[in-house]
C-alpha positions as CSV (number, residue, x, y, z in Angstrom):
1,X,0.0,0.0,0.0
2,X,3.0,2.3,0.4
3,X,6.6,2.5,-0.6
4,X,9.7,4.5,0.2
5,X,11.6,6.9,-2.0
6,X,14.3,5.1,-3.9
7,X,17.6,6.7,-5.0
8,X,16.5,6.6,-8.6
9,X,13.3,8.5,-7.7
10,X,15.3,11.1,-5.8
11,X,17.6,11.7,-8.7
12,X,14.6,12.3,-11.0
13,X,13.5,15.5,-9.1
14,X,14.7,18.9,-10.3
15,X,17.4,20.3,-8.0
16,X,16.9,23.6,-6.3
17,X,19.3,25.4,-8.6
18,X,16.8,24.8,-11.4
19,X,14.0,26.5,-9.5
20,X,12.3,29.5,-11.2
21,X,13.4,33.0,-10.4
22,X,10.8,35.5,-9.2
23,X,11.0,37.2,-12.5
24,X,10.1,34.0,-14.4
25,X,7.3,33.2,-12.0
26,X,5.7,36.6,-12.5
27,X,6.2,36.4,-16.3
28,X,4.4,33.0,-16.5
29,X,1.6,34.4,-14.3
30,X,1.2,37.4,-16.5
31,X,1.1,35.3,-19.7
32,X,-1.6,33.1,-18.1
33,X,-3.6,36.0,-17.0
34,X,-3.7,38.6,-19.8
35,X,-6.0,36.8,-22.2
36,X,-8.7,36.2,-19.6
37,X,-9.9,39.8,-18.9
38,X,-9.5,40.6,-22.6
39,X,-11.8,37.7,-23.5
40,X,-14.3,38.6,-20.7
41,X,-14.5,42.4,-21.0
42,X,-13.6,43.1,-24.7
43,X,-14.1,40.0,-26.9
44,X,-17.3,38.7,-25.3
45,X,-19.2,42.0,-25.4
46,X,-18.0,42.4,-29.0
47,X,-19.3,39.0,-30.0
48,X,-22.6,38.9,-28.2
49,X,-24.5,41.2,-30.7
50,X,-23.0,39.5,-33.7
51,X,-23.7,35.8,-33.0
52,X,-27.0,34.1,-32.2
53,X,-26.1,32.6,-28.9
54,X,-27.0,33.3,-25.3
55,X,-24.5,35.8,-23.7
56,X,-23.7,33.2,-21.0
57,X,-22.7,30.7,-23.7
58,X,-20.5,33.2,-25.5
59,X,-18.8,34.0,-22.2
60,X,-18.4,30.3,-21.4
61,X,-16.8,29.6,-24.8
62,X,-14.5,32.6,-24.4
63,X,-13.2,31.3,-21.0
64,X,-12.6,27.9,-22.6
65,X,-10.4,29.6,-25.2
66,X,-8.4,31.2,-22.3
67,X,-7.9,27.9,-20.5
68,X,-6.8,26.2,-23.8
69,X,-4.2,29.0,-24.0
70,X,-2.9,28.0,-20.5
71,X,-2.4,24.4,-21.8
72,X,-0.5,25.7,-24.8
73,X,1.6,27.9,-22.6
74,X,2.4,25.0,-20.3
75,X,3.5,22.9,-23.3
76,X,5.7,25.7,-24.6
77,X,7.3,26.0,-21.1
78,X,7.9,22.2,-20.9
79,X,9.4,22.1,-24.4
80,X,11.7,25.1,-23.5
81,X,12.8,23.1,-20.5
82,X,13.8,20.2,-22.7
83,X,10.9,17.8,-21.9
84,X,9.3,15.5,-24.5
85,X,5.6,16.1,-24.5
86,X,4.6,12.7,-23.3
87,X,3.1,11.6,-20.0
88,X,6.1,9.4,-18.9
89,X,8.5,12.3,-19.4
90,X,6.6,15.1,-17.6
91,X,4.6,13.4,-14.8
92,X,7.4,13.5,-12.2
93,X,8.4,17.1,-13.2
94,X,4.7,18.1,-12.6
95,X,4.3,15.8,-9.6
96,X,1.4,13.8,-11.0
97,X,2.3,10.9,-8.6
98,X,1.0,9.0,-5.6
99,X,0.7,11.3,-2.5
100,X,3.7,11.2,-0.2
101,X,3.9,11.7,3.5
102,X,6.6,14.5,3.8
103,X,7.6,13.3,7.2
104,X,8.1,9.6,6.6
105,X,8.9,9.8,2.9
106,X,6.4,7.0,2.2
107,X,3.7,7.3,-0.5
108,X,0.3,5.7,-0.2
109,X,-3.0,5.8,-1.9
110,X,-4.6,6.1,1.5
111,X,-3.4,9.7,1.6
112,X,-5.9,10.6,-1.1
113,X,-8.5,10.5,1.7
114,X,-7.1,13.9,2.7
115,X,-9.0,15.4,-0.3
116,X,-12.3,14.9,1.5
117,X,-11.9,17.7,4.1
118,X,-10.6,20.0,1.5
119,X,-13.5,19.3,-0.9
120,X,-15.9,20.0,2.0
121,X,-14.1,23.3,2.7
122,X,-14.1,24.3,-0.9
123,X,-17.8,23.4,-1.4
124,X,-18.7,25.3,1.8
125,X,-16.8,28.3,0.5
126,X,-18.9,28.3,-2.7
127,X,-22.2,28.2,-0.8
128,X,-21.3,31.0,1.7
129,X,-22.6,34.4,0.8
130,X,-19.5,36.3,1.3
131,X,-19.5,40.2,1.4
132,X,-18.4,41.9,-1.8
133,X,-15.0,43.0,-0.5
134,X,-13.8,43.4,-4.1
135,X,-16.5,45.9,-5.1
136,X,-15.9,47.8,-1.8
137,X,-12.2,48.1,-2.6
138,X,-12.6,48.5,-6.3
139,X,-16.0,50.1,-7.1
140,X,-15.3,50.2,-10.8
141,X,-15.9,46.4,-10.8
142,X,-19.7,47.1,-10.8
143,X,-19.4,48.8,-14.2
144,X,-17.7,45.8,-15.8
145,X,-19.7,43.3,-17.9
146,X,-20.7,40.3,-15.7
147,X,-22.2,37.1,-16.9
148,X,-24.2,34.9,-14.5
149,X,-24.2,31.3,-15.7
150,X,-27.4,30.8,-13.7
151,X,-29.2,32.7,-16.5
152,X,-28.9,29.6,-18.6
153,X,-31.7,28.0,-16.5
154,X,-34.4,28.8,-19.0
155,X,-36.7,26.8,-21.2
156,X,-34.5,27.7,-24.1
157,X,-31.9,25.1,-23.0
158,X,-34.3,22.2,-22.2
159,X,-33.1,19.3,-24.2
160,X,-29.9,21.0,-25.2
161,X,-27.7,18.0,-24.7
162,X,-24.8,19.7,-26.5
163,X,-24.2,21.6,-23.3
164,X,-22.7,18.4,-22.0
165,X,-20.1,18.6,-24.7
166,X,-19.3,22.2,-23.8
167,X,-19.1,21.2,-20.1
168,X,-16.7,18.3,-20.9
169,X,-14.3,20.5,-22.9
170,X,-14.5,23.2,-20.2
171,X,-13.8,20.7,-17.4
172,X,-10.8,19.1,-19.2
173,X,-9.1,22.5,-19.7
174,X,-10.2,23.8,-16.3
175,X,-9.4,21.0,-13.9
176,X,-6.7,19.1,-15.8
177,X,-5.1,20.6,-18.9
178,X,-5.6,24.3,-18.1
179,X,-5.6,26.0,-14.6
180,X,-4.3,23.0,-12.6
181,X,-1.8,21.9,-15.2
182,X,-0.2,25.3,-15.2
183,X,-0.6,26.5,-11.6
184,X,0.0,23.2,-9.6
185,X,1.8,21.3,-12.3
186,X,4.2,23.9,-13.9
187,X,4.5,26.6,-11.3
188,X,4.2,25.1,-7.8
189,X,7.1,22.6,-8.0
190,X,9.3,25.4,-9.2
191,X,8.4,28.1,-6.6
192,X,10.3,26.8,-3.6
193,X,13.6,28.5,-4.6
194,X,12.0,31.9,-4.2
195,X,9.3,31.3,-1.5
196,X,10.6,28.4,0.5
197,X,8.0,26.6,2.6
198,X,5.5,29.3,1.7
199,X,5.5,28.4,-1.9
200,X,2.0,27.0,-1.6
201,X,0.8,30.3,-0.2
202,X,2.4,32.3,-3.0
203,X,0.9,29.9,-5.5
204,X,-2.6,30.4,-4.0
205,X,-2.1,34.2,-4.2
206,X,-1.1,34.0,-7.9
207,X,-4.1,31.7,-8.6
208,X,-6.5,34.1,-6.8
209,X,-5.3,37.1,-8.7
210,X,-5.3,35.2,-12.0
211,X,-9.2,35.4,-11.7
212,X,-9.2,39.0,-12.9
213,X,-11.9,37.9,-15.4
214,X,-14.1,37.3,-12.4
215,X,-13.2,40.5,-10.4
216,X,-16.3,40.1,-8.1
217,X,-14.8,37.0,-6.6
218,X,-11.0,37.1,-7.0
219,X,-10.4,37.9,-3.3
220,X,-13.2,36.4,-1.3
221,X,-13.5,33.1,-3.3
222,X,-10.7,32.5,-5.8
223,X,-7.9,33.5,-3.5
224,X,-9.0,31.2,-0.7
225,X,-9.7,28.4,-3.2
226,X,-6.1,28.8,-4.4
227,X,-4.9,28.0,-0.9
228,X,-7.1,25.0,-0.6
229,X,-5.8,23.6,-3.9
230,X,-2.1,24.5,-3.4
231,X,-1.6,23.4,0.2
232,X,-2.4,19.7,-0.1
233,X,-0.5,19.5,-3.4
234,X,2.6,20.9,-1.6
235,X,2.0,18.9,1.6
236,X,1.6,15.6,-0.2
237,X,3.9,16.3,-3.1
238,X,1.1,15.4,-5.6
239,X,-0.7,17.6,-8.2
240,X,-3.5,15.0,-8.2
241,X,-4.6,16.4,-4.8
242,X,-5.5,19.8,-6.3
243,X,-6.9,18.3,-9.4
244,X,-9.3,16.1,-7.4
245,X,-10.3,18.9,-5.0
246,X,-10.8,21.4,-7.8
247,X,-12.5,18.8,-10.0
248,X,-15.1,18.0,-7.4
249,X,-16.6,21.4,-8.4
250,X,-17.2,20.0,-11.8
251,X,-19.5,17.3,-10.4
252,X,-21.7,20.0,-8.9
253,X,-21.8,21.9,-12.2
254,X,-22.7,18.7,-14.0
255,X,-25.7,18.3,-11.8
256,X,-26.8,21.9,-12.5
257,X,-26.3,21.5,-16.2
258,X,-28.3,18.3,-16.3
259,X,-31.0,20.1,-14.3
260,X,-31.1,22.8,-17.0
261,X,-31.2,20.3,-19.9
262,X,-34.0,18.3,-18.2
263,X,-35.9,21.4,-17.4
264,X,-35.8,20.9,-13.7
265,X,-34.5,24.3,-12.8
């Protein structure tokens, strides 16, 4: 059920002198961020009058484009670092491995049970009606276009099974090949050289402020969620932890989308 680190495994990890500099971390963050507010606040309003689709769908598709860009960016970074773009070559670099107890050095599938309290905390955060700290600090947020996905709950989408295809693509590039791939796979393992034991905290901050395309929530929700995703990934040396915790959100969204399609909302 568990195993110890072998010398060959230890040699496969990147040494600290290959950690990212602060300049490189910020550059990658900027490159991941800049398309999102442009897509949300410039491209989406421009497209809505020109195409015959619900505004919420246009916004959703625009965000998918942004997350696909994050995957492309991740691939470019890996290729620049000299990795072959195949799973066997990059999984250890990105810590897609069995969770490991940092104290004993033993890895075990049982450690995946630690995702449960984090999923509960993350779900509770989504249900709590937090005060609009963002709009109090930055009042101009109220004047920005905002798209509430709950507006899709109309008879127009009853029987629209194609929404599941959109949800599948969105989930793949949100929870695996997009946000998590870049923030917990690419960045987190390379942030220790600058931030030390607080690399998970810095990663959570970057993830929270990446959500500039959702300015009404980038402090109260996205920032805290970033901590809930980054800490267990760091603590157990496995990017699967964040992917599972973040991905649990997708199951909730699936239920909502099915409710819309079946006309139950």
